[in-house]
N, CA, C, O and the ligand as a Tripos MOL2 file, in Angstrom:
@<TRIPOS>MOLECULE
protein
  241   239    61     0     0
PROTEIN
NO_CHARGES

@<TRIPOS>ATOM
      1 N          15.5370  -11.8030  -11.6880 N.3       1 MET1
      2 CA         14.7140  -11.5310  -10.5000 C.3       1 MET1
      3 C          13.3090  -12.1380  -10.6820 C.2       1 MET1
      4 O          12.5000  -11.6680  -11.4810 O.2       1 MET1
      5 N          13.0700  -13.1710   -9.9260 N.am      2 SER2
      6 CA         11.7340  -13.8310  -10.0380 C.3       2 SER2
      7 C          10.7430  -13.1040   -9.1820 C.2       2 SER2
      8 O          11.0650  -12.6490   -8.0850 O.2       2 SER2
      9 N           9.5240  -12.9920   -9.6880 N.am      3 ARG3
     10 CA          8.4320  -12.4190   -8.8820 C.3       3 ARG3
     11 C           7.4670  -13.5340   -8.4680 C.2       3 ARG3
     12 O           6.3950  -13.2890   -7.9150 O.2       3 ARG3
     13 N           7.8820  -14.7400   -8.7510 N.am      4 LYS4
     14 CA          6.9450  -15.8620   -8.3270 C.3       4 LYS4
     15 C           7.1590  -16.3440   -6.9260 C.2       4 LYS4
     16 O           6.5830  -17.3300   -6.4660 O.2       4 LYS4
     17 N           8.0210  -15.5970   -6.2660 N.am      5 GLU5
     18 CA          8.3180  -15.9670   -4.8400 C.3       5 GLU5
     19 C           7.0800  -15.8850   -3.9740 C.2       5 GLU5
     20 O           6.2570  -14.9800   -4.1110 O.2       5 GLU5
     21 N           6.9640  -16.8660   -3.0670 N.am      6 ASN6
     22 CA          5.8620  -16.8430   -2.1450 C.3       6 ASN6
     23 C           6.0450  -15.7690   -1.0760 C.2       6 ASN6
     24 O           7.0300  -15.7830   -0.3380 O.2       6 ASN6
     25 N           5.1180  -14.8630   -0.9980 N.am      7 VAL7
     26 CA          5.1830  -13.7690   -0.0440 C.3       7 VAL7
     27 C           3.9130  -13.5980    0.7450 C.2       7 VAL7
     28 O           2.8200  -13.6100    0.1790 O.2       7 VAL7
     29 N           4.0370  -13.4440    2.0220 N.am      8 ILE8
     30 CA          2.8830  -13.1200    2.8650 C.3       8 ILE8
     31 C           3.0980  -11.7620    3.4670 C.2       8 ILE8
     32 O           4.0970  -11.5490    4.1540 O.2       8 ILE8
     33 N           2.2000  -10.8360    3.2340 N.am      9 ALA9
     34 CA          2.3100   -9.4960    3.7390 C.3       9 ALA9
     35 C           1.6730   -9.3520    5.1200 C.2       9 ALA9
     36 O           2.0980   -8.5480    5.9500 O.2       9 ALA9
     37 N           0.6020  -10.1940    5.3380 N.am     10 LYS10
     38 CA         -0.0470  -10.1000    6.6270 C.3      10 LYS10
     39 C          -0.6260  -11.4670    6.9440 C.2      10 LYS10
     40 O          -0.8450  -12.3040    6.0680 O.2      10 LYS10
     41 N          -0.8680  -11.6590    8.2600 N.am     11 CYS11
     42 CA         -1.3120  -12.9340    8.7640 C.3      11 CYS11
     43 C          -2.7480  -13.2250    8.2030 C.2      11 CYS11
     44 O          -3.6440  -12.3910    8.3350 O.2      11 CYS11
     45 N          -2.9460  -14.4140    7.5800 N.am     12 PRO12
     46 CA         -4.2840  -14.7460    7.0640 C.3      12 PRO12
     47 C          -5.2900  -14.9650    8.1410 C.2      12 PRO12
     48 O          -6.4860  -14.9520    7.8540 O.2      12 PRO12
     49 N          -4.8840  -15.1650    9.3650 N.am     13 LEU13
     50 CA         -5.7820  -15.4350   10.4530 C.3      13 LEU13
     51 C          -6.1640  -14.1830   11.2220 C.2      13 LEU13
     52 O          -7.3460  -13.8790   11.3780 O.2      13 LEU13
     53 N          -5.1710  -13.4630   11.6990 N.am     14 CYS14
     54 CA         -5.4600  -12.3070   12.5330 C.3      14 CYS14
     55 C          -5.2350  -10.9420   11.8040 C.2      14 CYS14
     56 O          -5.4900   -9.8730   12.3580 O.2      14 CYS14
     57 N          -4.7370  -11.0350   10.5180 N.am     15 LYS15
     58 CA         -4.5110   -9.8270    9.7360 C.3      15 LYS15
     59 C          -3.3780   -9.0060   10.2380 C.2      15 LYS15
     60 O          -3.1450   -7.8950    9.7610 O.2      15 LYS15
     61 N          -2.6730   -9.5300   11.1880 N.am     16 SER16
     62 CA         -1.5440   -8.7190   11.6880 C.3      16 SER16
     63 C          -0.4420   -8.6100   10.6530 C.2      16 SER16
     64 O          -0.2570   -9.5040    9.8280 O.2      16 SER16
     65 N           0.2790   -7.5220   10.7040 N.am     17 LYS17
     66 CA          1.3860   -7.3710    9.8030 C.3      17 LYS17
     67 C           2.7430   -7.7030   10.4800 C.2      17 LYS17
     68 O           3.8130   -7.4500    9.9260 O.2      17 LYS17
     69 N           2.6510   -8.2700   11.6830 N.am     18 LEU18
     70 CA          3.8250   -8.6560   12.4070 C.3      18 LEU18
     71 C           4.2380  -10.0520   11.9410 C.2      18 LEU18
     72 O           4.3540  -10.9830   12.7380 O.2      18 LEU18
     73 N           4.4580  -10.1720   10.6110 N.am     19 ILE19
     74 CA          4.8510  -11.4060   10.0760 C.3      19 ILE19
     75 C           6.3670  -11.4710    9.9210 C.2      19 ILE19
     76 O           6.9710  -10.6370    9.2480 O.2      19 ILE19
     77 N           6.9600  -12.4590   10.5450 N.am     20 GLY20
     78 CA          8.3950  -12.6470   10.3890 C.3      20 GLY20
     79 C           8.7240  -13.7470    9.4450 C.2      20 GLY20
     80 O           8.0480  -14.7750    9.4080 O.2      20 GLY20
     81 N           9.7740  -13.5380    8.6660 N.am     21 ARG21
     82 CA         10.1430  -14.5360    7.7110 C.3      21 ARG21
     83 C          11.2370  -15.4310    8.2460 C.2      21 ARG21
     84 O          12.3170  -14.9690    8.6140 O.2      21 ARG21
     85 N          10.9450  -16.7060    8.2850 N.am     22 LEU22
     86 CA         11.9510  -17.6480    8.8620 C.3      22 LEU22
     87 C          12.8400  -18.2030    7.7570 C.2      22 LEU22
     88 O          14.0390  -18.3860    7.9700 O.2      22 LEU22
     89 N          12.2800  -18.4750    6.5850 N.am     23 SER23
     90 CA         13.0450  -18.9820    5.4510 C.3      23 SER23
     91 C          12.2430  -18.6620    4.2200 C.2      23 SER23
     92 O          11.2480  -17.9410    4.2920 O.2      23 SER23
     93 N          12.6590  -19.1820    3.0990 N.am     24 THR24
     94 CA         12.0030  -18.8910    1.8050 C.3      24 THR24
     95 C          10.4940  -19.1460    1.8560 C.2      24 THR24
     96 O           9.6810  -18.3700    1.3540 O.2      24 THR24
     97 N          10.1600  -20.2960    2.5010 N.am     25 ARG25
     98 CA          8.7520  -20.6950    2.5080 C.3      25 ARG25
     99 C           8.0840  -20.6810    3.8590 C.2      25 ARG25
    100 O           6.9280  -21.0780    4.0030 O.2      25 ARG25
    101 N           8.8320  -20.2140    4.8580 N.am     26 ASN26
    102 CA          8.2680  -20.2440    6.2100 C.3      26 ASN26
    103 C           8.1000  -18.8830    6.7960 C.2      26 ASN26
    104 O           9.0210  -18.0680    6.7500 O.2      26 ASN26
    105 N           6.9150  -18.6090    7.3600 N.am     27 TYR27
    106 CA          6.6270  -17.3420    7.9880 C.3      27 TYR27
    107 C           6.1210  -17.5720    9.3760 C.2      27 TYR27
    108 O           5.6290  -18.6580    9.6840 O.2      27 TYR27
    109 N           6.2290  -16.5780   10.2250 N.am     28 TYR28
    110 CA          5.7940  -16.6980   11.6170 C.3      28 TYR28
    111 C           5.0200  -15.4640   12.0070 C.2      28 TYR28
    112 O           5.4790  -14.3390   11.8100 O.2      28 TYR28
    113 N           3.8030  -15.6860   12.5780 N.am     29 CYS29
    114 CA          3.0510  -14.5270   13.0400 C.3      29 CYS29
    115 C           3.2850  -14.3440   14.5400 C.2      29 CYS29
    116 O           3.0480  -15.2440   15.3460 O.2      29 CYS29
    117 N           3.7630  -13.1320   14.8810 N.am     30 GLN30
    118 CA          4.0350  -12.9200   16.3140 C.3      30 GLN30
    119 C           2.7710  -12.7110   17.1050 C.2      30 GLN30
    120 O           2.7860  -12.9150   18.3190 O.2      30 GLN30
    121 N           1.6720  -12.3140   16.4860 N.am     31 ASP31
    122 CA          0.4800  -12.0440   17.2090 C.3      31 ASP31
    123 C          -0.2880  -13.3060   17.6370 C.2      31 ASP31
    124 O          -0.7740  -13.3940   18.7650 O.2      31 ASP31
    125 N          -0.3850  -14.2510   16.7470 N.am     32 CYS32
    126 CA         -1.1200  -15.4940   17.1380 C.3      32 CYS32
    127 C          -0.2840  -16.7350   17.1780 C.2      32 CYS32
    128 O          -0.8010  -17.8520   17.1660 O.2      32 CYS32
    129 N           1.0340  -16.5360   17.2260 N.am     33 SER33
    130 CA          1.9610  -17.6460   17.4610 C.3      33 SER33
    131 C           1.7180  -18.8320   16.5290 C.2      33 SER33
    132 O           1.6650  -19.9830   16.9620 O.2      33 SER33
    133 N           1.5740  -18.5260   15.2540 N.am     34 ILE34
    134 CA          1.4680  -19.5880   14.2650 C.3      34 ILE34
    135 C           2.5890  -19.5180   13.2170 C.2      34 ILE34
    136 O           3.1520  -18.4610   12.9290 O.2      34 ILE34
    137 N           2.8630  -20.6460   12.6910 N.am     35 GLU35
    138 CA          3.8470  -20.7190   11.5970 C.3      35 GLU35
    139 C           3.1330  -21.0690   10.3290 C.2      35 GLU35
    140 O           2.2950  -21.9700   10.2990 O.2      35 GLU35
    141 N           3.4680  -20.3450    9.2630 N.am     36 LEU36
    142 CA          2.8660  -20.5430    7.9730 C.3      36 LEU36
    143 C           3.9140  -21.1210    7.0240 C.2      36 LEU36
    144 O           4.9900  -20.5480    6.8530 O.2      36 LEU36
    145 N           3.5950  -22.2490    6.4140 N.am     37 ILE37
    146 CA          4.5550  -22.9040    5.5420 C.3      37 ILE37
    147 C           3.9220  -23.1680    4.1820 C.2      37 ILE37
    148 O           2.9190  -23.8750    4.0820 O.2      37 ILE37
    149 N           4.5050  -22.6060    3.1540 N.am     38 PHE38
    150 CA          4.0410  -22.8690    1.7660 C.3      38 PHE38
    151 C           4.3140  -24.2910    1.4230 C.2      38 PHE38
    152 O           5.4300  -24.7750    1.6070 O.2      38 PHE38
    153 N           3.3050  -24.9840    0.9190 N.am     39 ASN39
    154 CA          3.4410  -26.4120    0.6290 C.3      39 ASN39
    155 C           2.5820  -26.7280   -0.6060 C.2      39 ASN39
    156 O           1.3620  -26.8470   -0.4940 O.2      39 ASN39
    157 N           3.2070  -26.8640   -1.7730 N.am     40 LYS40
    158 CA          2.5190  -27.2740   -2.9410 C.3      40 LYS40
    159 C           1.3080  -26.4070   -3.2830 C.2      40 LYS40
    160 O           0.2590  -26.9430   -3.6400 O.2      40 LYS40
    161 N           1.4200  -25.1340   -3.1870 N.am     41 GLY41
    162 CA          0.3580  -24.2120   -3.5670 C.3      41 GLY41
    163 C          -0.6200  -23.8560   -2.4050 C.2      41 GLY41
    164 O          -1.4170  -22.9230   -2.5010 O.2      41 GLY41
    165 N          -0.5160  -24.6380   -1.3190 N.am     42 LEU42
    166 CA         -1.3200  -24.3470   -0.1720 C.3      42 LEU42
    167 C          -0.4390  -23.8030    0.9540 C.2      42 LEU42
    168 O           0.7890  -23.8410    0.8630 O.2      42 LEU42
    169 N          -1.0680  -23.3000    2.0070 N.am     43 ILE43
    170 CA         -0.2660  -22.8560    3.1150 C.3      43 ILE43
    171 C          -0.6900  -23.7030    4.3550 C.2      43 ILE43
    172 O          -1.8410  -23.6780    4.7900 O.2      43 ILE43
    173 N           0.2500  -24.4090    4.8640 N.am     44 ASP44
    174 CA          0.0130  -25.1910    6.0560 C.3      44 ASP44
    175 C           0.1640  -24.2430    7.2510 C.2      44 ASP44
    176 O           1.1320  -23.4900    7.3580 O.2      44 ASP44
    177 N          -0.8190  -24.3080    8.1340 N.am     45 VAL45
    178 CA         -0.7870  -23.4360    9.3380 C.3      45 VAL45
    179 C          -0.5430  -24.2730   10.5480 C.2      45 VAL45
    180 O          -1.2930  -25.2010   10.8520 O.2      45 VAL45
    181 N           0.5400  -23.9300   11.2530 N.am     46 PHE46
    182 CA          0.9040  -24.6730   12.4460 C.3      46 PHE46
    183 C           0.7900  -23.7710   13.6380 C.2      46 PHE46
    184 O           1.2630  -22.6350   13.6150 O.2      46 PHE46
    185 N           0.1510  -24.2800   14.7080 N.am     47 TYR47
    186 CA          0.1560  -23.5350   15.9680 C.3      47 TYR47
    187 C           1.3670  -23.9130   16.7650 C.2      47 TYR47
    188 O           1.6850  -25.0950   16.8930 O.2      47 TYR47
    189 N           2.0620  -22.9170   17.3120 N.am     48 ILE48
    190 CA          3.2250  -23.2030   18.1210 C.3      48 ILE48
    191 C           2.9010  -23.0140   19.6170 C.2      48 ILE48
    192 O           2.5580  -21.9250   20.0790 O.2      48 ILE48
    193 N           3.0270  -24.1130   20.3270 N.am     49 TYR49
    194 CA          2.7240  -24.0480   21.8070 C.3      49 TYR49
    195 C           3.9080  -23.4640   22.5030 C.2      49 TYR49
    196 O           5.0260  -23.4680   21.9880 O.2      49 TYR49
    197 N           3.6420  -22.9400   23.7300 N.am     50 SER50
    198 CA          4.7060  -22.2680   24.4830 C.3      50 SER50
    199 C           5.8290  -23.2310   24.8490 C.2      50 SER50
    200 O           6.9340  -22.7940   25.1730 O.2      50 SER50
    201 N           5.5610  -24.5490   24.8020 N.am     51 ASP51
    202 CA          6.5810  -25.5240   25.1400 C.3      51 ASP51
    203 C           7.4050  -25.8970   23.9140 C.2      51 ASP51
    204 O           8.3120  -26.7260   23.9910 O.2      51 ASP51
    205 N           7.0740  -25.2650   22.7600 N.am     52 GLY52
    206 CA          7.8670  -25.5520   21.5540 C.3      52 GLY52
    207 C           7.2280  -26.5540   20.6100 C.2      52 GLY52
    208 O           7.6310  -26.6550   19.4510 O.2      52 GLY52
    209 N           6.2410  -27.2930   21.0880 N.am     53 ASN53
    210 CA          5.5690  -28.2230   20.2280 C.3      53 ASN53
    211 C           4.7430  -27.4680   19.1560 C.2      53 ASN53
    212 O           4.2900  -26.3470   19.3870 O.2      53 ASN53
    213 N           4.5610  -28.1040   17.9900 N.am     54 VAL54
    214 CA          3.7540  -27.5200   16.9680 C.3      54 VAL54
    215 C           2.6890  -28.4700   16.5810 C.2      54 VAL54
    216 O           2.8590  -29.6860   16.6650 O.2      54 VAL54
    217 N           1.5580  -27.9170   16.1450 N.am     55 ARG55
    218 CA          0.4360  -28.7840   15.7250 C.3      55 ARG55
    219 C          -0.2040  -28.2110   14.4790 C.2      55 ARG55
    220 O          -0.5040  -27.0180   14.4300 O.2      55 ARG55
    221 N          -0.4130  -29.0280   13.4870 N.am     56 LEU56
    222 CA         -1.0450  -28.5640   12.2460 C.3      56 LEU56
    223 C          -2.4980  -28.2750   12.5560 C.2      56 LEU56
    224 O          -3.2350  -29.1380   13.0320 O.2      56 LEU56
    225 N          -2.9000  -27.0330   12.2740 N.am     57 VAL57
    226 CA         -4.2590  -26.6170   12.5760 C.3      57 VAL57
    227 C          -5.0920  -26.4050   11.3480 C.2      57 VAL57
    228 O          -6.3120  -26.2960   11.4740 O.2      57 VAL57
    229 N          -4.5190  -26.3390   10.1610 N.am     58 GLY58
    230 CA         -5.2840  -26.2030    8.9730 C.3      58 GLY58
    231 C          -4.4980  -25.8590    7.7530 C.2      58 GLY58
    232 O          -3.2850  -25.6590    7.8210 O.2      58 GLY58
    233 N          -5.1770  -25.7870    6.6270 N.am     59 LYS59
    234 CA         -4.5500  -25.4040    5.3640 C.3      59 LYS59
    235 C          -5.3380  -24.2580    4.7670 C.2      59 LYS59
    236 O          -6.5550  -24.1640    4.9240 O.2      59 LYS59
    237 N          -4.6260  -23.4020    4.0890 N.am     60 LEU60
    238 CA         -5.2580  -22.2130    3.4600 C.3      60 LEU60
    239 C          -5.1050  -22.3260    1.9710 C.2      60 LEU60
    240 O          -5.5550  -21.4470    1.2360 O.2      60 LEU60
    241 ZN         -1.6740  -13.9690   13.1790 Zn       61 ZN61
@<TRIPOS>BOND
     1     1     2 1
     2     2     3 1
     3     3     4 2
     4     3     5 am
     5     5     6 1
     6     6     7 1
     7     7     8 2
     8     7     9 am
     9     9    10 1
    10    10    11 1
    11    11    12 2
    12    11    13 am
    13    13    14 1
    14    14    15 1
    15    15    16 2
    16    15    17 am
    17    17    18 1
    18    18    19 1
    19    19    20 2
    20    19    21 am
    21    21    22 1
    22    22    23 1
    23    23    24 2
    24    23    25 am
    25    25    26 1
    26    26    27 1
    27    27    28 2
    28    27    29 am
    29    29    30 1
    30    30    31 1
    31    31    32 2
    32    31    33 am
    33    33    34 1
    34    34    35 1
    35    35    36 2
    36    35    37 am
    37    37    38 1
    38    38    39 1
    39    39    40 2
    40    39    41 am
    41    41    42 1
    42    42    43 1
    43    43    44 2
    44    43    45 am
    45    45    46 1
    46    46    47 1
    47    47    48 2
    48    47    49 am
    49    49    50 1
    50    50    51 1
    51    51    52 2
    52    51    53 am
    53    53    54 1
    54    54    55 1
    55    55    56 2
    56    55    57 am
    57    57    58 1
    58    58    59 1
    59    59    60 2
    60    59    61 am
    61    61    62 1
    62    62    63 1
    63    63    64 2
    64    63    65 am
    65    65    66 1
    66    66    67 1
    67    67    68 2
    68    67    69 am
    69    69    70 1
    70    70    71 1
    71    71    72 2
    72    71    73 am
    73    73    74 1
    74    74    75 1
    75    75    76 2
    76    75    77 am
    77    77    78 1
    78    78    79 1
    79    79    80 2
    80    79    81 am
    81    81    82 1
    82    82    83 1
    83    83    84 2
    84    83    85 am
    85    85    86 1
    86    86    87 1
    87    87    88 2
    88    87    89 am
    89    89    90 1
    90    90    91 1
    91    91    92 2
    92    91    93 am
    93    93    94 1
    94    94    95 1
    95    95    96 2
    96    95    97 am
    97    97    98 1
    98    98    99 1
    99    99   100 2
   100    99   101 am
   101   101   102 1
   102   102   103 1
   103   103   104 2
   104   103   105 am
   105   105   106 1
   106   106   107 1
   107   107   108 2
   108   107   109 am
   109   109   110 1
   110   110   111 1
   111   111   112 2
   112   111   113 am
   113   113   114 1
   114   114   115 1
   115   115   116 2
   116   115   117 am
   117   117   118 1
   118   118   119 1
   119   119   120 2
   120   119   121 am
   121   121   122 1
   122   122   123 1
   123   123   124 2
   124   123   125 am
   125   125   126 1
   126   126   127 1
   127   127   128 2
   128   127   129 am
   129   129   130 1
   130   130   131 1
   131   131   132 2
   132   131   133 am
   133   133   134 1
   134   134   135 1
   135   135   136 2
   136   135   137 am
   137   137   138 1
   138   138   139 1
   139   139   140 2
   140   139   141 am
   141   141   142 1
   142   142   143 1
   143   143   144 2
   144   143   145 am
   145   145   146 1
   146   146   147 1
   147   147   148 2
   148   147   149 am
   149   149   150 1
   150   150   151 1
   151   151   152 2
   152   151   153 am
   153   153   154 1
   154   154   155 1
   155   155   156 2
   156   155   157 am
   157   157   158 1
   158   158   159 1
   159   159   160 2
   160   159   161 am
   161   161   162 1
   162   162   163 1
   163   163   164 2
   164   163   165 am
   165   165   166 1
   166   166   167 1
   167   167   168 2
   168   167   169 am
   169   169   170 1
   170   170   171 1
   171   171   172 2
   172   171   173 am
   173   173   174 1
   174   174   175 1
   175   175   176 2
   176   175   177 am
   177   177   178 1
   178   178   179 1
   179   179   180 2
   180   179   181 am
   181   181   182 1
   182   182   183 1
   183   183   184 2
   184   183   185 am
   185   185   186 1
   186   186   187 1
   187   187   188 2
   188   187   189 am
   189   189   190 1
   190   190   191 1
   191   191   192 2
   192   191   193 am
   193   193   194 1
   194   194   195 1
   195   195   196 2
   196   195   197 am
   197   197   198 1
   198   198   199 1
   199   199   200 2
   200   199   201 am
   201   201   202 1
   202   202   203 1
   203   203   204 2
   204   203   205 am
   205   205   206 1
   206   206   207 1
   207   207   208 2
   208   207   209 am
   209   209   210 1
   210   210   211 1
   211   211   212 2
   212   211   213 am
   213   213   214 1
   214   214   215 1
   215   215   216 2
   216   215   217 am
   217   217   218 1
   218   218   219 1
   219   219   220 2
   220   219   221 am
   221   221   222 1
   222   222   223 1
   223   223   224 2
   224   223   225 am
   225   225   226 1
   226   226   227 1
   227   227   228 2
   228   227   229 am
   229   229   230 1
   230   230   231 1
   231   231   232 2
   232   231   233 am
   233   233   234 1
   234   234   235 1
   235   235   236 2
   236   235   237 am
   237   237   238 1
   238   238   239 1
   239   239   240 2
@<TRIPOS>SUBSTRUCTURE
     1 MET1         2 RESIDUE 1 A MET
     2 SER2         6 RESIDUE 1 A SER
     3 ARG3        10 RESIDUE 1 A ARG
     4 LYS4        14 RESIDUE 1 A LYS
     5 GLU5        18 RESIDUE 1 A GLU
     6 ASN6        22 RESIDUE 1 A ASN
     7 VAL7        26 RESIDUE 1 A VAL
     8 ILE8        30 RESIDUE 1 A ILE
     9 ALA9        34 RESIDUE 1 A ALA
    10 LYS10       38 RESIDUE 1 A LYS
    11 CYS11       42 RESIDUE 1 A CYS
    12 PRO12       46 RESIDUE 1 A PRO
    13 LEU13       50 RESIDUE 1 A LEU
    14 CYS14       54 RESIDUE 1 A CYS
    15 LYS15       58 RESIDUE 1 A LYS
    16 SER16       62 RESIDUE 1 A SER
    17 LYS17       66 RESIDUE 1 A LYS
    18 LEU18       70 RESIDUE 1 A LEU
    19 ILE19       74 RESIDUE 1 A ILE
    20 GLY20       78 RESIDUE 1 A GLY
    21 ARG21       82 RESIDUE 1 A ARG
    22 LEU22       86 RESIDUE 1 A LEU
    23 SER23       90 RESIDUE 1 A SER
    24 THR24       94 RESIDUE 1 A THR
    25 ARG25       98 RESIDUE 1 A ARG
    26 ASN26      102 RESIDUE 1 A ASN
    27 TYR27      106 RESIDUE 1 A TYR
    28 TYR28      110 RESIDUE 1 A TYR
    29 CYS29      114 RESIDUE 1 A CYS
    30 GLN30      118 RESIDUE 1 A GLN
    31 ASP31      122 RESIDUE 1 A ASP
    32 CYS32      126 RESIDUE 1 A CYS
    33 SER33      130 RESIDUE 1 A SER
    34 ILE34      134 RESIDUE 1 A ILE
    35 GLU35      138 RESIDUE 1 A GLU
    36 LEU36      142 RESIDUE 1 A LEU
    37 ILE37      146 RESIDUE 1 A ILE
    38 PHE38      150 RESIDUE 1 A PHE
    39 ASN39      154 RESIDUE 1 A ASN
    40 LYS40      158 RESIDUE 1 A LYS
    41 GLY41      162 RESIDUE 1 A GLY
    42 LEU42      166 RESIDUE 1 A LEU
    43 ILE43      170 RESIDUE 1 A ILE
    44 ASP44      174 RESIDUE 1 A ASP
    45 VAL45      178 RESIDUE 1 A VAL
    46 PHE46      182 RESIDUE 1 A PHE
    47 TYR47      186 RESIDUE 1 A TYR
    48 ILE48      190 RESIDUE 1 A ILE
    49 TYR49      194 RESIDUE 1 A TYR
    50 SER50      198 RESIDUE 1 A SER
    51 ASP51      202 RESIDUE 1 A ASP
    52 GLY52      206 RESIDUE 1 A GLY
    53 ASN53      210 RESIDUE 1 A ASN
    54 VAL54      214 RESIDUE 1 A VAL
    55 ARG55      218 RESIDUE 1 A ARG
    56 LEU56      222 RESIDUE 1 A LEU
    57 VAL57      226 RESIDUE 1 A VAL
    58 GLY58      230 RESIDUE 1 A GLY
    59 LYS59      234 RESIDUE 1 A LYS
    60 LEU60      238 RESIDUE 1 A LEU
    61 ZN61       241 GROUP 0 **** ****
């Protein structure tokens, strides 16, 4: 059992706990419609538009 797994307990932007897990490294915040993707030690933040397009808005 590894404890090195990437885990997000709450949204780093809005602090919401409505974080849904999409896959091992992907999370989705229902409150601010962003997707969080673990990438080489950083977290890429993508904004998801209502038409389904995504845009990289920053790294954490
Ligand atoms: Zn959020």
